[in-house]
C-alpha positions in Angstrom: 121.1 -96.5 20.8 124.4 -95.6 19.1 125.1 -96.5 15.5 127.9 -95.9 13.0 127.4 -93.0 10.6 130.6 -93.3 8.6 133.9 -95.1 8.5 137.2 -94.0 6.9 140.2 -96.3 6.9 143.6 -96.2 5.2 146.5 -98.6 5.3 144.9 -101.0 7.7 145.8 -104.6 7.0 144.7 -105.1 3.3 142.8 -101.8 3.2 144.3 -99.0 1.1 141.5 -96.5 1.3 137.9 -97.2 2.1 135.0 -94.9 3.0 131.7 -96.3 4.2 128.3 -94.9 5.1 126.4 -97.9 6.3 122.6 -98.1 6.5 121.2 -96.9 9.8 118.9 -99.9 10.1 119.3 -103.2 8.4 122.2 -104.9 6.6 125.1 -103.2 4.8 127.1 -105.8 2.9 130.7 -105.3 2.0 131.5 -107.6 -1.0 134.5 -108.5 -3.1 136.7 -111.4 -4.1 138.9 -113.2 -1.6 141.9 -111.2 -0.3 140.6 -107.8 -1.3 140.2 -106.4 2.2 136.6 -107.0 3.2 137.4 -108.4 6.6 140.1 -105.8 7.1 137.3 -103.1 7.1 135.6 -104.9 10.0 138.9 -105.2 11.8 139.5 -101.5 11.3 136.1 -100.6 12.8 136.7 -103.0 15.7 140.1 -101.5 16.4 138.8 -98.0 16.2 136.0 -98.6 18.7 137.3 -101.5 20.7 140.7 -100.3 21.8 144.2 -101.6 21.6 143.1 -105.2 22.5 141.3 -105.3 19.2 144.4 -104.0 17.3 145.4 -106.4 14.5 148.8 -108.0 15.0 150.0 -106.6 11.6 147.9 -103.4 11.6 149.8 -101.5 8.9 149.2 -102.5 5.3 152.2 -104.2 3.8 154.3 -101.8 1.7 152.1 -98.8 2.7 153.9 -95.5 2.6 151.8 -94.0 5.4 150.7 -95.1 8.8 147.2 -96.6 9.5 144.5 -93.9 9.7 141.0 -94.5 11.1 138.1 -92.2 11.5 134.7 -93.4 12.7 131.8 -91.0 13.1 128.9 -92.2 15.3 125.3 -91.0 14.9 125.5 -89.4 18.4 128.1 -87.0 17.0 131.2 -88.6 18.6 134.2 -88.8 16.3 136.8 -91.5 16.9 140.2 -91.2 15.2 143.4 -93.2 15.2 146.4 -91.9 13.3 150.1 -91.3 13.5 152.9 -93.6 14.0 151.5 -95.1 17.2 147.8 -94.9 16.0 146.9 -92.9 19.1 143.2 -92.7 20.0 141.3 -89.4 19.8 137.7 -89.2 20.8 135.7 -86.0 20.5 132.1 -85.5 21.5 129.6 -83.1 19.8 130.5 -80.3 22.2 134.2 -80.6 21.3 135.2 -82.2 24.6 137.8 -85.0 24.4 137.2 -88.5 25.7 138.9 -91.8 25.6 138.3 -95.6 25.5 136.2 -95.4 28.6 133.6 -93.3 26.8 133.5 -95.7 23.9 133.1 -98.7 26.3 130.0 -97.1 27.8 128.0 -97.8 24.7 130.0 -100.3 22.7 129.6 -104.1 23.2 132.9 -106.0 22.7 131.1 -109.0 21.2 129.4 -106.8 18.7 132.9 -105.9 17.4 134.0 -109.5 17.6 131.0 -111.8 16.9 133.3 -114.8 16.1 134.3 -114.9 19.8 130.7 -115.6 20.8 130.2 -118.1 18.0 133.3 -120.0 19.0 132.4 -120.2 22.6 131.3 -123.5 24.2 127.6 -124.5 24.2 127.5 -123.8 27.9 129.1 -120.3 27.5 126.6 -119.4 24.8 123.7 -120.5 26.9 125.0 -118.7 30.0 125.4 -115.5 27.9 121.7 -115.8 26.9 120.7 -116.5 30.4 122.6 -113.4 31.6 120.4 -111.1 29.4 117.1 -112.8 30.2 116.8 -111.2 33.7 116.5 -114.5 35.5 120.1 -114.8 36.7 119.7 -114.6 40.4 116.6 -116.8 40.6 118.1 -119.3 38.2 121.3 -119.4 40.3 119.3 -120.1 43.4 117.4 -122.8 41.7 120.6 -124.2 40.3 122.2 -124.3 43.7 119.2 -126.1 45.2 119.0 -128.5 42.2 122.7 -129.3 42.4 122.4 -130.0 46.1 119.4 -132.3 45.6 121.1 -133.9 42.6 124.3 -134.6 44.6 122.2 -136.0 47.5 120.2 -138.2 45.1 123.4 -139.5 43.5 124.9 -140.4 46.9 121.7 -142.0 48.1 121.4 -143.9 44.9 124.9 -145.3 45.2 124.4 -146.4 48.8 121.0 -148.0 47.9 122.6 -150.0 45.0 125.6 -151.0 47.2 123.3 -152.1 50.1 120.9 -154.0 47.8 123.8 -155.6 46.0 125.3 -156.7 49.3 122.0 -158.1 50.5 121.5 -160.0 47.2 124.9 -161.5 47.6 124.1 -162.9 51.1 122.9 -166.5 51.3 119.3 -167.0 52.1 117.9 -170.0 54.0 114.2 -170.3 53.2 113.5 -173.2 55.6 115.1 -171.5 58.6 112.7 -170.2 61.3 112.2 -166.4 61.6 113.7 -166.3 65.1 116.8 -168.0 66.7 116.1 -171.3 68.4 116.6 -171.4 72.3 118.9 -174.2 73.5 118.0 -173.7 77.2 114.8 -175.7 77.0 116.6 -178.6 75.3 119.4 -178.4 77.9 116.8 -178.4 80.8 115.1 -181.4 79.3 118.4 -183.2 78.9 119.3 -182.4 82.5 116.0 -183.9 83.7 116.7 -187.1 81.8 120.2 -187.3 83.1 118.8 -186.8 86.7 116.3 -189.6 86.2 119.0 -191.9 84.7 121.2 -191.1 87.8 118.4 -192.1 90.1 118.0 -195.4 88.2 121.7 -196.0 88.6 121.4 -195.3 92.4 118.7 -197.8 92.7 120.7 -200.4 90.8 123.6 -199.9 93.2 121.3 -200.2 96.1 119.9 -203.5 94.7 123.5 -204.8 94.4 124.1 -203.8 98.0 121.0 -205.6 99.2 122.0 -208.7 97.2 125.4 -208.6 98.8 123.9 -208.4 102.3 121.6 -211.3 101.4 124.5 -213.4 100.4 126.3 -212.5 103.6 123.3 -213.4 105.7 122.8 -216.8 103.9 126.5 -217.6 104.6 126.1 -216.7 108.1 122.9 -218.7 108.4 124.8 -221.8 107.1 127.4 -221.3 109.7 124.8 -220.8 112.4 123.1 -224.1 111.4 126.3 -225.9 112.2 126.4 -224.2 115.6 124.8 -225.4 118.7 121.2 -225.2 119.7 121.7 -222.1 121.7 121.9 -220.4 118.5 118.4 -221.6 117.6 116.8 -218.4 118.8 119.3 -216.3 116.8 118.7 -218.5 113.9 115.0 -218.0 114.1 115.6 -214.3 114.2 118.0 -214.4 111.4 115.7 -216.6 109.4 113.1 -213.9 109.8 115.6 -211.3 108.7 116.6 -213.5 105.8 112.9 -213.7 104.8 112.5 -210.0 105.0 115.7 -209.3 103.0 114.8 -211.9 100.5 111.6 -210.2 99.9 113.3 -206.8 99.7 116.0 -208.3 97.4 113.4 -209.8 95.1 111.5 -206.5 95.0 114.7 -204.5 94.4 115.9 -207.0 91.7 112.5 -206.8 90.0 112.5 -203.0 90.1 116.1 -202.8 88.8 115.4 -205.2 86.0 112.4 -203.2 84.9 114.3 -199.8 84.8 115.3 -198.6 81.4 117.6 -195.6 80.8 116.4 -192.8 78.5 118.6 -191.8 75.5 119.8 -188.2 75.1 121.2 -188.8 71.7 118.3 -187.0 70.0 118.7 -184.0 72.2 122.4 -184.0 71.7 121.8 -184.0 67.9 119.3 -181.2 68.3 121.7 -179.2 70.4 124.4 -179.7 67.7 122.0 -178.4 65.1 120.9 -175.4 67.1 123.9 -173.3 66.3 123.7 -174.2 62.6 120.0 -173.2 62.6 120.6 -170.0 64.5 123.5 -169.1 62.1 121.0 -169.4 59.2 118.5 -167.3 61.1 121.1 -164.6 61.8 122.1 -164.7 58.1 118.5 -164.3 57.1 118.0 -161.5 59.6 121.1 -159.6 58.3 119.9 -160.0 54.8 116.4 -158.7 55.7 117.9 -155.7 57.6 120.1 -154.9 54.5 117.1 -155.1 52.2 115.1 -152.8 54.6 118.0 -150.3 54.6 118.1 -150.5 50.8 114.3 -149.9 50.6 114.6 -146.9 52.9 117.4 -145.5 50.7 115.3 -146.1 47.6 112.5 -144.1 49.2 114.9 -141.3 50.0 116.2 -141.5 46.4 112.6 -141.3 45.0 111.9 -138.3 47.2 115.1 -136.5 46.1 114.4 -137.4 42.5 111.0 -135.8 42.8 112.7 -132.7 44.2 115.1 -132.6 41.3 112.3 -132.9 38.8 110.4 -130.1 40.6 113.4 -127.8 40.6 114.0 -128.6 36.9 110.3 -127.7 36.2 110.7 -124.5 38.1 113.8 -123.7 36.0 111.9 -124.5 32.8 108.9 -122.3 33.9 111.3 -119.5 34.8 113.0 -119.6 31.4 109.7 -119.8 29.5 108.5 -116.7 31.2 111.7 -114.7 30.5 112.1 -112.3 27.6 114.1 -113.7 24.7 115.9 -111.6 22.1 114.8 -113.8 19.3 111.6 -115.9 18.9 112.6 -119.6 18.8 115.7 -119.2 21.1 115.7 -121.3 24.2 118.0 -122.8 26.8 117.7 -126.5 27.5 119.6 -128.7 30.0 121.2 -132.0 29.5 121.1 -135.0 31.9 124.0 -133.5 33.9 122.2 -130.2 34.3 124.5 -128.3 31.8 122.7 -125.6 29.8 122.9 -125.4 26.0 121.5 -122.9 23.5 118.9 -124.0 21.0 117.1 -122.2 18.2 113.9 -123.6 16.7 114.6 -126.8 18.7 118.1 -127.3 17.3 121.3 -127.2 19.3 124.1 -125.0 18.0 126.0 -127.7 16.1 122.8 -128.7 14.3 121.9 -125.1 13.2 122.5 -123.8 9.7 125.2 -121.2 9.4 122.6 -118.5 8.8 120.6 -119.5 11.9 123.8 -119.4 13.9 124.5 -115.9 12.7 121.0 -114.8 13.4 120.9 -116.2 16.9 124.4 -114.8 17.7 123.5 -111.4 16.4 120.3 -111.2 18.4 122.0 -112.3 21.6 125.0 -110.0 21.3 122.7 -107.1 20.4 120.8 -107.6 23.7 124.0 -107.7 25.8 124.3 -103.9 25.6 121.1 -102.3 24.1 123.0 -98.9 23.9 125.1 -100.5 21.1 123.0 -100.4 18.0 125.4 -102.2 15.6 127.0 -105.6 15.0 129.8 -106.6 12.8 129.3 -109.9 10.9 131.9 -111.6 8.8 131.4 -114.3 6.1 127.8 -113.8 5.1 128.5 -115.9 2.0 127.1 -118.9 4.0 123.6 -117.3 3.4 121.9 -117.6 0.0 120.5 -114.4 -1.4 117.0 -115.0 -0.1 118.2 -115.9 3.4 120.5 -112.8 3.3 117.5 -110.6 2.3 115.4 -112.1 5.1 118.3 -111.5 7.6 118.5 -107.9 6.5 114.7 -107.5 6.8 114.9 -108.9 10.3 117.7 -106.6 11.3 115.8 -103.6 9.9 112.7 -104.6 11.8 114.7 -104.8 15.0 116.2 -101.3 14.3 119.7 -103.0 14.3 122.6 -101.9 12.1 124.5 -104.9 10.7 127.7 -104.4 8.8 128.8 -107.6 7.2 131.2 -109.1 4.6 130.5 -111.5 1.8 132.5 -113.1 -1.0 130.9 -111.8 -4.1 130.2 -108.8 -6.2 126.5 -109.1 -6.9 123.7 -106.7 -6.3 123.3 -107.8 -2.7 126.6 -106.0 -1.9 126.3 -102.4 -0.8 130.0 -101.8 -1.3 132.5 -103.9 -3.3 136.2 -103.8 -2.2 138.7 -104.2 -4.9 142.5 -104.2 -4.2 141.8 -102.6 -0.8 139.7 -99.8 -2.1 136.1 -98.9 -2.0 133.7 -96.1 -1.3 130.0 -96.0 -0.2 128.8 -92.4 0.3 130.3 -89.0 -0.2 132.8 -88.1 2.5 133.6 -84.5 3.1 137.0 -84.0 1.5 137.0 -87.7 0.7 138.1 -87.2 -2.9 141.1 -85.2 -1.9 142.1 -87.9 0.7 141.7 -90.6 -1.9 143.9 -88.7 -4.4 146.5 -88.0 -1.8 146.6 -91.6 -0.8 147.0 -92.6 -4.5 149.8 -90.1 -4.9 151.6 -91.3 -1.8 151.3 -94.9 -2.8 152.4 -94.2 -6.4 155.4 -92.2 -5.1 156.4 -94.9 -2.7 156.1 -97.6 -5.4 157.9 -95.6 -8.0 160.7 -94.3 -5.8 159.6 -90.7 -6.3 160.5 -88.2 -3.6 157.4 -86.0 -4.4 154.7 -86.2 -7.0 155.0 -83.2 -9.4 152.5 -84.3 -12.0 149.7 -81.8 -12.3 146.2 -82.8 -11.5 145.3 -83.0 -15.2 148.6 -84.6 -16.2 149.7 -88.2 -16.6 152.3 -90.4 -15.0 153.8 -93.5 -16.5 154.1 -95.4 -13.2 150.5 -94.5 -12.3 149.3 -95.5 -15.7 151.1 -98.8 -15.4 149.1 -99.5 -12.3 145.9 -98.5 -14.0 145.5 -95.4 -11.9 144.2 -92.2 -13.5 145.0 -89.1 -11.4 142.9 -86.2 -12.5 
């Protein structure tokens, strides 16, 4: 695990000259009033170790006579320097071999240099960062894929079920209609039989009329024959007999015809007219029942998929509960849409206190690359002294080096920056560098070409600034 042994910075943003030897474990607080260069120290460290993409947009201190200079010594013996007009990078390992940014990247975590980037990420991105370090990524991805598939299927089936049931409910229902369609063939056959019987009755009526007509003709002929001569007597007797027979037949036929009564088909015709209406109701009921059956089947599919989604969700929860977390109380929960979010002590990110957010972020970022043993934290003033002390104790217990800034000058501050200057530790040759920087700044400010004041002398421009060069 690599940590920072010392930091020297000159002419970076608001920094004039700062030397820092942070604690190996626990919290080192850089304090000072607003605008004194506290955050500039963190930016200088991030630039030195993180590469040109971490370079401040206005890296050189305004009105500085010299170029920015950075020197970071790591506890593994690597020395990182940036100096010169272009602030070129120089990395030297303990054996004297030179390296570059690739060597620094092998043990430096970018988010450890830029913690605000993590803190400003979305809830989903924070949660996914935590998931990535919990060692359950592949299993979780597989469960997510299965859960998403089941969720989409459940959603589609639920929509179809609601549509089908809604359509069925909108259909008209006829409670008095029979369960099956009525057959008209029996009614038609019965009607045909009646019509046949009525036709037979009509035939018999016509036949009675024919017999009556023949009787009338015979009686007329008999009257004429009575007027004829006696030779017609025999024929008259025969005819009389015939008349008697026909009279009997006519009487019988008339009696039968008079007794015949035609059957009415009006009721059957009314029933036939109603058959289609009844069958239309039956078909409507059957369509509604079929739609309801389909809706019930879809509901069963939905319930089955819902149970699968719940099972997969439980599997995800069990998987996450069994995973190693970088901080007790951290968790990943999922909303109704299955989106993950980070929680700490049961609170989502936007409901956490500022100190809890810093603690959670620091713990997560530290785990992203265990080789990186330090984290830079800005704006620790959101923690009260007690919380700050507890945060430092936690970091020390974790073997983590935290370098942070805080508005203030109290005893909780390890180093106080004033007007871009501060020193914590005893750098080799540090006094000479500080004096040289003071002389350069004084000369640039006073318009001097070169400082000729002896080390034990005095200078009016320097005195005016409150500097004592000795």
